[in-house]
All heavy atoms as an XYZ file, in Angstrom:
765
protein
N      84.763    135.842     75.830
C      84.242    136.996     76.537
C      84.512    136.861     78.041
O      84.403    135.773     78.587
C      82.783    137.091     76.321
C      82.186    138.350     76.954
S      80.452    138.508     76.453
C      79.858    139.605     77.731
N      84.871    137.855     78.717
C      85.133    137.861     80.101
C      83.891    137.783     80.901
O      82.909    138.360     80.669
C      85.867    139.118     80.612
O      87.046    139.357     79.712
C      86.283    139.131     81.999
N      83.935    136.899     81.935
C      82.747    136.809     82.852
C      82.531    138.091     83.581
O      83.518    138.669     84.058
C      82.967    135.632     83.874
O      83.178    134.428     83.145
C      81.770    135.531     84.777
N      81.330    138.546     83.640
C      80.979    139.829     84.320
C      80.849    139.646     85.874
O      80.196    138.714     86.253
C      79.753    140.406     83.776
C      79.821    140.809     82.306
C      80.760    141.966     82.092
O      80.583    143.040     82.555
N      81.852    141.748     81.521
N      81.500    140.526     86.625
C      81.222    140.566     87.999
C      79.813    141.112     88.251
O      79.435    141.932     87.483
C      82.284    141.472     88.709
C      83.534    140.830     88.963
C      84.298    140.379     87.958
C      84.062    140.750     90.263
C      85.563    139.754     88.103
C      85.328    140.223     90.485
C      86.042    139.706     89.420
N      79.099    140.642     89.163
C      77.820    141.081     89.366
C      77.520    141.504     90.791
O      78.330    141.148     91.737
C      76.780    140.021     89.022
O      76.913    138.863     89.851
N      76.506    142.313     90.947
C      76.097    142.727     92.351
C      75.578    141.492     93.043
O      75.293    140.431     92.471
C      75.130    143.779     92.278
O      75.667    144.927     91.709
N      75.410    141.655     94.378
C      74.833    140.493     95.134
C      73.775    140.993     96.198
O      73.913    142.242     96.513
C      75.891    139.640     95.770
C      76.718    140.346     96.891
O      76.159    140.674     97.913
N      77.912    140.715     96.573
N      72.966    140.106     96.517
C      71.924    140.422     97.522
C      71.944    139.355     98.604
O      71.938    138.200     98.276
C      70.525    140.361     96.836
C      69.304    140.374     97.756
C      69.231    141.720     98.566
C      68.059    140.081     96.940
N      71.982    139.782     99.879
C      71.922    138.894    100.967
C      70.533    138.910    101.577
O      70.013    139.974    101.908
C      73.007    139.198    102.056
O      74.269    139.180    101.494
C      72.920    138.244    103.231
N      69.896    137.717    101.585
C      68.615    137.615    102.084
C      68.510    136.443    103.014
O      68.809    135.333    102.599
C      67.539    137.493    100.929
C      66.130    137.256    101.208
C      65.545    138.496    101.917
C      65.340    136.986     99.932
N      68.138    136.659    104.258
C      68.170    135.548    105.288
C      69.466    134.801    105.334
O      69.534    133.619    105.344
C      66.998    134.597    104.956
C      65.640    135.195    105.137
O      65.454    136.192    105.926
O      64.723    134.806    104.355
N      70.516    135.596    105.300
C      71.906    135.116    105.412
C      72.335    134.204    104.270
O      73.257    133.486    104.331
C      72.137    134.297    106.747
C      72.016    135.287    107.900
O      72.471    136.420    107.885
O      71.468    134.781    108.955
N      71.662    134.319    103.116
C      72.035    133.620    101.919
C      72.259    134.628    100.868
O      71.511    135.552    100.698
C      70.844    132.651    101.393
C      71.244    131.951    100.157
C      70.515    131.693    102.516
N      73.444    134.425    100.207
C      73.826    135.456     99.178
C      73.391    135.007     97.735
O      73.607    133.835     97.396
C      75.375    135.620     99.154
O      75.799    136.640     98.342
N      72.828    135.943     97.031
C      72.406    135.695     95.631
C      73.089    136.642     94.697
O      73.335    137.785     95.011
C      70.864    135.903     95.514
C      70.125    134.958     96.394
C      69.695    135.355     97.677
C      69.687    133.747     95.936
C      68.946    134.466     98.516
C      68.904    132.851     96.789
C      68.542    133.283     97.979
O      67.836    132.489     98.835
N      73.350    136.251     93.503
C      73.977    137.117     92.494
C      72.813    137.876     91.797
O      71.789    137.293     91.455
C      74.709    136.338     91.476
C      75.910    135.641     91.978
C      76.634    134.931     90.937
N      77.544    135.822     90.296
C      78.265    135.500     89.236
N      78.277    134.330     88.723
N      79.104    136.425     88.668
N      72.984    139.146     91.623
C      71.956    139.950     91.006
C      72.447    140.191     89.580
O      73.417    140.905     89.338
C      71.782    141.363     91.655
C      70.742    142.153     90.927
C      71.340    141.147     93.062
N      71.838    139.579     88.566
C      72.283    139.618     87.227
C      71.502    140.629     86.364
O      71.988    141.179     85.389
C      72.263    138.236     86.484
O      70.924    137.717     86.630
C      73.178    137.263     87.188
N      70.269    140.865     86.804
C      69.498    141.801     85.977
C      68.263    142.152     86.848
O      67.800    141.418     87.736
C      69.012    141.166     84.716
C      68.586    142.229     83.717
O      68.722    143.464     83.964
O      68.127    141.798     82.580
N      67.712    143.379     86.650
C      66.476    143.791     87.206
C      65.747    144.614     86.243
O      66.261    145.516     85.577
C      66.795    144.689     88.484
N      64.449    144.264     85.961
C      63.699    144.956     84.966
C      62.413    145.469     85.529
O      61.900    144.846     86.515
C      63.365    143.968     83.847
C      64.493    143.550     83.038
C      64.242    142.639     81.869
O      63.048    142.490     81.561
O      65.135    142.130     81.246
N      61.885    146.615     85.095
C      62.387    147.281     83.887
C      63.471    148.297     84.224
O      64.123    148.859     83.292
C      61.192    148.115     83.423
C      60.371    148.383     84.688
C      60.640    147.109     85.604
N      63.862    148.476     85.517
C      64.920    149.361     85.868
C      65.861    148.676     86.781
O      65.446    147.785     87.554
C      64.393    150.647     86.568
C      63.337    151.323     85.804
C      61.993    151.236     86.163
C      63.621    152.140     84.691
C      61.013    151.913     85.426
C      62.665    152.755     83.996
C      61.369    152.676     84.303
O      60.404    153.312     83.656
N      67.170    149.093     86.740
C      68.059    148.472     87.793
C      67.678    148.828     89.191
O      66.982    149.874     89.441
C      69.405    149.029     87.415
C      69.103    150.286     86.641
C      67.750    150.126     86.016
N      68.109    147.982     90.135
C      67.727    148.322     91.579
C      68.398    149.654     91.943
O      67.780    150.475     92.675
C      68.327    147.215     92.466
C      67.575    145.831     92.176
C      68.135    147.528     93.950
C      68.230    144.676     92.852
N      69.577    149.872     91.493
C      70.341    151.090     91.800
C      71.243    151.451     90.613
O      71.764    150.504     89.895
C      71.249    150.898     93.052
C      72.271    151.939     93.264
C      71.979    153.125     93.846
C      73.584    151.725     92.786
C      72.842    154.129     93.979
C      74.555    152.700     92.959
C      74.188    153.923     93.571
N      71.493    152.725     90.370
C      72.474    153.132     89.396
C      73.151    154.380     90.000
O      72.451    155.236     90.580
C      71.854    153.377     88.094
C      72.906    153.575     86.965
N      73.706    154.630     86.838
C      73.373    152.673     86.045
C      74.600    154.492     85.867
N      74.355    153.261     85.334
N      74.471    154.523     89.897
C      75.181    155.692     90.438
C      74.641    157.003     89.912
O      74.741    158.061     90.582
C      76.596    155.494     90.030
C      76.737    154.003     89.875
C      75.410    153.539     89.348
N      74.017    157.016     88.750
C      73.407    158.231     88.257
C      72.389    158.863     89.209
O      72.224    160.116     89.255
C      72.648    158.002     86.875
C      73.653    157.883     85.718
O      74.817    158.218     85.868
O      73.239    157.412     84.659
N      71.787    158.009     89.953
C      70.761    158.481     90.965
C      71.429    159.411     91.943
O      70.783    160.401     92.378
C      70.167    157.279     91.732
C      69.362    156.447     90.816
C      69.292    157.749     92.915
C      68.901    155.064     91.388
N      72.715    159.234     92.199
C      73.495    160.036     93.166
C      74.259    161.110     92.441
O      75.139    161.820     93.011
C      74.409    159.237     94.003
C      73.710    158.125     94.873
C      74.769    157.268     95.515
C      72.814    158.776     95.889
N      74.119    161.241     91.098
C      74.857    162.193     90.332
C      76.290    161.801     90.058
O      77.134    162.597     89.813
N      76.622    160.485     90.171
C      77.995    159.996     89.998
C      78.115    159.333     88.637
O      77.310    158.367     88.328
C      78.392    159.017     91.137
C      78.326    159.684     92.507
C      79.808    158.372     90.837
C      78.496    158.722     93.654
N      78.970    159.823     87.827
C      79.249    159.186     86.551
C      80.342    158.139     86.664
O      81.407    158.470     87.195
C      79.698    160.272     85.495
C      78.602    161.377     85.302
C      77.421    160.775     84.571
C      76.379    161.883     84.367
N      75.066    161.379     84.107
N      80.050    156.959     86.198
C      81.015    155.885     86.344
C      81.502    155.432     84.955
O      80.813    155.671     83.953
C      80.393    154.688     87.071
C      80.141    154.995     88.542
C      79.164    154.124     86.332
N      82.687    154.811     84.934
C      83.215    154.221     83.733
C      83.374    152.741     83.899
O      83.533    152.298     85.041
C      84.610    154.890     83.429
O      84.533    156.235     83.351
N      83.422    152.009     82.815
C      83.703    150.548     83.030
C      84.929    150.359     83.803
O      85.893    151.034     83.614
C      83.831    149.991     81.589
C      83.063    150.957     80.745
C      83.201    152.324     81.417
N      84.967    149.342     84.718
C      86.146    149.081     85.483
C      87.071    148.095     84.785
O      88.155    147.746     85.288
C      85.738    148.518     86.852
C      84.994    149.443     87.711
S      84.783    148.919     89.392
C      83.225    148.039     89.199
N      86.685    147.612     83.664
C      87.432    146.666     82.832
C      86.467    145.842     82.097
O      85.258    145.926     82.192
N      86.977    144.797     81.396
C      86.070    143.924     80.648
C      85.236    143.036     81.558
O      84.264    142.504     81.170
C      86.938    143.013     79.685
O      87.847    142.245     80.391
C      87.585    143.854     78.601
N      85.626    142.947     82.855
C      84.863    142.188     83.842
C      83.721    142.904     84.358
O      82.907    142.310     85.108
C      85.842    141.718     84.958
C      86.365    142.847     85.713
C      85.816    143.359     86.870
C      87.604    143.438     85.386
C      86.265    144.430     87.573
C      88.117    144.529     86.039
C      87.502    144.993     87.161
N      83.572    144.252     84.168
C      82.453    144.989     84.671
C      82.169    146.218     83.759
O      82.543    147.306     84.045
C      82.705    145.447     86.112
S      81.326    146.319     86.869
N      81.419    145.920     82.712
C      81.111    147.041     81.789
C      80.124    148.015     82.455
O      80.070    149.230     82.097
C      80.457    146.460     80.501
C      81.488    145.749     79.659
C      81.562    144.463     79.378
C      82.633    146.341     78.988
N      82.609    144.141     78.541
C      83.299    145.302     78.275
C      83.111    147.638     78.878
C      84.462    145.491     77.544
C      84.301    147.881     78.188
C      84.906    146.829     77.513
N      79.299    147.625     83.419
C      78.356    148.453     84.025
C      79.018    149.669     84.772
O      78.488    150.739     84.908
C      77.440    147.769     85.012
N      80.293    149.442     85.258
C      80.986    150.452     85.986
C      80.692    150.478     87.496
O      81.140    151.347     88.224
N      79.945    149.592     88.016
C      79.642    149.522     89.453
C      79.218    148.110     89.859
O      78.706    147.327     89.037
C      78.609    150.547     89.837
C      77.219    150.237     89.212
C      76.261    149.557     90.047
C      76.889    150.655     87.952
C      74.969    149.380     89.492
C      75.644    150.320     87.471
C      74.709    149.718     88.224
O      73.462    149.461     87.682
N      79.546    147.752     91.074
C      79.094    146.513     91.776
C      78.625    146.854     93.126
O      79.248    147.639     93.888
C      80.323    145.560     91.859
C      80.901    145.238     90.469
C      79.879    144.287     92.601
C      82.199    144.520     90.591
N      77.408    146.418     93.446
C      76.753    146.802     94.767
C      76.416    145.547     95.521
O      76.059    144.528     94.985
C      75.467    147.559     94.534
C      74.873    147.915     95.810
C      75.685    148.743     93.680
N      76.751    145.599     96.869
C      76.272    144.529     97.745
C      75.085    145.026     98.510
O      75.078    145.980     99.187
C      77.406    144.193     98.761
O      78.434    143.539     98.095
N      73.927    144.385     98.260
C      72.723    144.703     98.831
C      72.352    143.708    100.051
O      72.825    142.638    100.005
C      71.461    144.603     97.890
C      71.630    145.415     96.633
C      72.044    144.855     95.485
C      71.258    146.789     96.701
C      72.187    145.630     94.294
C      71.391    147.533     95.543
C      71.840    146.942     94.328
O      71.931    147.721     93.224
N      71.621    144.271    101.003
C      71.112    143.328    102.070
C      69.654    143.694    102.333
O      69.310    144.859    102.430
C      71.949    143.502    103.309
C      71.448    142.645    104.433
C      72.357    142.800    105.646
O      73.194    143.693    105.705
O      72.134    141.970    106.650
N      68.888    142.674    102.425
C      67.423    142.857    102.780
C      67.359    142.437    104.290
O      67.615    141.392    104.695
C      66.521    141.999    101.939
S      64.804    142.271    102.260
N      66.910    143.390    105.088
C      66.794    143.238    106.526
C      65.590    144.003    107.040
O      65.416    145.172    106.707
C      68.042    143.732    107.221
C      68.299    143.318    108.653
C      69.658    143.667    109.104
C      69.906    143.106    110.458
N      71.183    143.266    110.868
N      64.802    143.357    107.891
C      63.602    143.978    108.402
C      62.703    144.556    107.333
O      62.241    145.721    107.419
C      63.985    145.020    109.470
C      64.674    144.402    110.662
O      64.440    143.255    111.009
O      65.555    145.119    111.226
N      62.581    143.816    106.203
C      61.721    144.254    105.056
C      62.210    145.541    104.464
O      61.404    146.229    103.805
C      60.226    144.370    105.491
C      59.688    143.041    105.870
O      60.002    141.995    105.411
O      58.813    143.099    106.822
N      63.468    145.886    104.567
C      64.086    147.039    103.882
C      65.284    146.576    103.129
O      65.962    145.629    103.481
C      64.528    148.082    104.940
C      63.306    148.683    105.636
C      63.777    149.869    106.557
O      64.456    150.788    106.102
N      63.377    149.740    107.821
N      65.535    147.302    101.980
C      66.638    146.989    101.145
C      67.792    147.950    101.382
O      67.495    149.192    101.288
C      66.241    146.950     99.630
C      67.277    146.596     98.656
C      67.795    145.157     98.851
C      66.825    146.829     97.272
N      68.986    147.561    101.697
C      70.066    148.397    101.951
C      71.204    148.158    100.973
O      71.468    147.010    100.601
C      70.630    148.182    103.425
C      69.711    148.500    104.502
C      68.896    147.432    104.974
C      69.651    149.720    105.087
C      67.990    147.715    106.018
C      68.768    149.935    106.039
C      68.004    149.016    106.589
N      71.891    149.125    100.577
C      73.153    149.088     99.820
C      74.308    149.090    100.772
O      74.513    150.091    101.413
C      73.292    150.179     98.836
N      74.881    147.954    101.034
C      75.963    147.816    102.140
C      77.272    148.303    101.664
O      78.052    148.832    102.420
C      75.978    146.373    102.593
C      74.823    145.955    103.420
C      74.784    146.732    104.738
N      73.629    146.362    105.587
C      73.131    147.162    106.456
N      73.605    148.289    106.725
N      72.053    146.744    107.156
N      77.576    148.063    100.355
C      78.823    148.616     99.846
C      78.749    148.714     98.354
O      77.838    148.091     97.727
C      79.990    147.634    100.206
O      79.863    146.445     99.496
N      79.572    149.616     97.787
C      79.554    149.840     96.306
C      80.988    149.967     95.871
O      81.781    150.508     96.485
C      78.827    151.172     95.962
C      77.326    151.161     96.255
S      76.631    152.735     95.864
C      76.863    153.602     97.306
N      81.267    149.370     94.734
C      82.545    149.635     94.054
C      82.098    150.363     92.853
O      81.330    149.917     92.045
C      83.223    148.330     93.630
C      83.878    147.645     94.851
O      83.145    147.167     95.769
N      85.168    147.583     94.894
N      82.680    151.599     92.703
C      82.294    152.489     91.585
C      83.440    152.683     90.654
O      84.620    152.914     91.095
C      81.842    153.841     92.144
C      80.639    153.790     93.117
C      80.375    155.139     93.694
C      79.367    153.285     92.514
N      83.193    152.676     89.370
C      84.200    152.878     88.349
C      84.501    154.457     88.212
O      84.189    155.020     87.280
N      85.048    154.955     89.243
C      85.403    156.381     89.311
C      86.852    156.408     89.678
O      87.248    155.971     90.788
C      84.572    157.191     90.372
C      85.014    158.622     90.418
C      83.124    157.115     90.115
N      87.738    156.971     88.794
C      89.125    156.820     88.977
C      89.886    158.043     89.350
O      91.030    158.040     89.744
C      89.718    156.162     87.772
C      89.018    154.839     87.466
C      88.090    154.753     86.450
C      89.224    153.748     88.265
C      87.483    153.497     86.245
C      88.572    152.526     88.084
C      87.689    152.403     86.976
N      89.280    159.277     89.131
C      89.959    160.490     89.394
C      89.421    161.184     90.567
O      90.244    161.790     91.363
C      89.933    161.410     88.109
C      90.685    160.866     86.932
C      90.563    161.727     85.771
C      91.262    161.159     84.578
N      91.143    161.947     83.405
N      88.172    161.138     90.780
C      87.524    161.847     91.891
C      87.335    160.942     93.070
O      87.420    159.661     92.957
C      86.175    162.428     91.426
C      86.285    163.377     90.295
O      87.269    164.103     90.236
O      85.466    163.350     89.436
N      86.957    161.493     94.178
C      86.482    160.800     95.383
C      85.015    161.181     95.733
O      84.915    162.073     96.564
C      87.421    160.980     96.559
C      88.812    160.423     96.381
C      89.613    160.409     97.713
O      89.158    161.037     98.720
O      90.689    159.794     97.735
N      84.068    160.652     95.005
C      82.785    161.110     95.207
C      82.240    160.768     96.679
O      82.610    159.716     97.205
C      81.893    160.343     94.151
C      82.682    159.081     93.907
C      84.154    159.487     94.146
N      81.447    161.701     97.166
C      80.784    161.331     98.500
C      79.474    160.671     98.154
O      78.730    161.061     97.298
C      80.496    162.632     99.226
C      81.719    163.465     99.660
C      81.247    164.780    100.364
C      82.591    162.616    100.628
N      79.176    159.624     98.964
C      77.963    158.933     98.854
C      77.274    159.113    100.203
O      77.732    158.549    101.229
C      78.170    157.432     98.475
C      76.820    156.712     98.503
C      78.800    157.350     97.158
N      76.185    159.904    100.273
C      75.479    160.217    101.520
C      76.532    160.720    102.529
O      76.450    160.379    103.723
C      74.726    159.014    102.130
C      73.594    158.619    101.177
O      73.010    159.455    100.526
N      73.198    157.337    101.226
N      77.431    161.576    102.075
C      78.399    162.242    102.970
C      79.589    161.352    103.352
O      80.449    161.750    104.139
N      79.661    160.166    102.777
C      80.771    159.219    103.135
C      81.757    159.195    102.008
O      81.405    159.017    100.800
C      80.215    157.850    103.375
C      81.370    156.827    103.666
C      79.209    157.868    104.473
N      83.016    159.375    102.365
C      84.134    159.290    101.355
C      84.452    157.834    101.084
O      84.237    156.973    101.924
C      85.377    160.023    101.935
C      85.294    161.446    101.907
C      86.540    162.119    102.482
C      87.694    161.894    101.372
N      88.911    162.607    101.699
N      85.010    157.507     99.955
C      85.408    156.114     99.657
C      86.608    155.695    100.489
O      87.301    156.505    101.013
C      85.794    156.215     98.172
C      86.071    157.612     97.828
C      85.249    158.405     98.790
N      86.696    154.371    100.628
C      87.857    153.872    101.315
C      89.170    154.308    100.702
O      89.182    154.538     99.503
C      87.821    152.287    101.287
C      86.688    151.724    102.096
O      86.048    152.427    102.962
O      86.395    150.492    101.874
N      90.210    154.465    101.437
C      91.482    154.776    100.892
C      91.902    153.747     99.932
O      91.596    152.544    100.076
C      92.446    154.835    102.027
C      91.672    154.735    103.329
C      90.285    154.270    102.905
N      92.669    154.106     98.889
C      93.199    153.113     97.899
C      94.217    152.181     98.598
O      94.914    152.622     99.511
C      93.886    153.782     96.772
C      92.980    154.542     95.800
C      93.796    155.379     94.788
C      91.951    153.707     95.164
N      94.186    150.923     98.229
C      95.170    150.045     98.860
C      96.571    150.392     98.488
O      96.801    150.945     97.458
C      94.800    148.614     98.300
C      94.078    148.967     97.069
C      93.401    150.272     97.272
N      97.521    150.092     99.387
C      98.948    150.262     99.116
C      99.295    149.352     97.945
O      99.134    148.202     98.007
C      99.833    149.957    100.307
C      99.519    150.792    101.511
C     100.378    152.005    101.566
O     101.393    152.001    101.069
O      99.976    153.014    102.216
N      99.844    149.976     96.834
C     100.181    149.192     95.692
C     101.213    149.921     94.822
O     101.104    151.121     94.699
C      98.931    148.857     94.920
S      99.148    147.711     93.594
N     102.130    149.197     94.299
C     103.170    149.829     93.456
C     102.584    150.295     92.107
O     102.970    151.283     91.530
C     104.408    148.984     93.189
C     105.219    148.687     94.400
O     105.158    149.589     95.385
O     105.874    147.727     94.491
N     101.551    149.584     91.697
C     100.956    149.849     90.385
C      99.502    150.459     90.620
O      98.609    149.751     91.060
C     100.800    148.573     89.607
C     100.275    148.727     88.121
O      99.781    149.830     87.891
O     100.357    147.733     87.422
N      99.368    151.689     90.333
C      98.045    152.417     90.555
C      96.954    151.694     89.747
O      95.832    151.652     90.205
C      98.172    153.864     90.231
C      96.963    154.770     90.546
C      96.671    154.713     92.047
C      97.140    156.142     90.078
N      97.306    151.124     88.619
C      96.264    150.423     87.889
C      95.634    149.383     88.642
O      94.446    149.160     88.630
C      96.830    149.885     86.517
O      97.400    150.942     85.805
C      95.810    149.259     85.662
N      96.486    148.557     89.282
C      95.974    147.455     90.199
C      95.146    148.014     91.321
O      94.154    147.389     91.734
C      97.117    146.582     90.640
C      97.824    145.788     89.599
C      98.963    145.049     90.203
C      96.926    144.741     88.887
N      95.616    149.100     91.913
C      94.925    149.674     93.043
C      93.529    150.101     92.614
O      92.596    150.087     93.466
C      95.788    150.817     93.618
N      93.357    150.599     91.480
C      92.069    151.145     90.952
C      91.219    150.157     90.271
O      90.161    150.455     89.736
C      92.281    152.423     90.098
C      92.760    153.671     90.836
C      93.122    154.735     89.779
C      91.605    154.129     91.768
N      91.714    148.935     90.049
C      91.051    147.922     89.250
C      89.548    147.765     89.639
O      88.727    147.715     88.782
C      91.718    146.524     89.336
C      90.980    145.535     88.493
S      91.813    143.965     88.611
C      93.299    144.278     87.483
N      89.242    147.835     90.891
C      87.888    147.617     91.349
C      87.224    148.988     91.636
O      86.235    149.035     92.288
C      87.738    146.548     92.400
C      87.953    145.181     91.996
C      89.159    144.613     92.138
C      86.921    144.528     91.414
C      89.344    143.275     91.698
C      87.129    143.251     90.949
C      88.337    142.635     91.086
N      87.820    150.020     91.150
C      87.187    151.406     91.408
C      87.297    151.846     92.822
O      88.108    151.380     93.617
N      86.408    152.779     93.163
C      86.388    153.290     94.512
C      85.331    152.565     95.332
O      84.251    152.391     94.902
C      86.029    154.845     94.494
C      87.046    155.665     93.731
C      88.220    155.852     94.647
N      89.109    156.812     93.955
C      90.147    157.340     94.662
N      90.406    157.019     95.898
N      90.883    158.131     94.072
N      85.680    152.120     96.500
C      84.732    151.415     97.418
C      84.193    152.394     98.460
O      84.961    153.063     99.115
C      85.360    150.210     98.005
C      84.402    149.437     98.933
C      85.129    148.204     99.436
N      84.383    147.595    100.459
C      83.546    146.570    100.300
N      83.358    146.161     99.088
N      82.863    146.088    101.268
């Protein structure tokens, strides 16, 4: 089985892997009305988020979303442009950031 990429949390300048949150995930793209697809066998969830805890608040600093046809806006922000690549499959491997 392929190792799953996981989200991470930075707390006091130390990075931790977020492997699970119960009873609900910390974040899911559905909250923003974004439907994601698995990005590959390395990420069945369809999204990877980098969180940061600062001044007792939790921030989502970046997201890779398994959205391959659309460019969803997240709080009015468009995703980064796709990297220059001859193979679109490789360019989209990690979804939209």
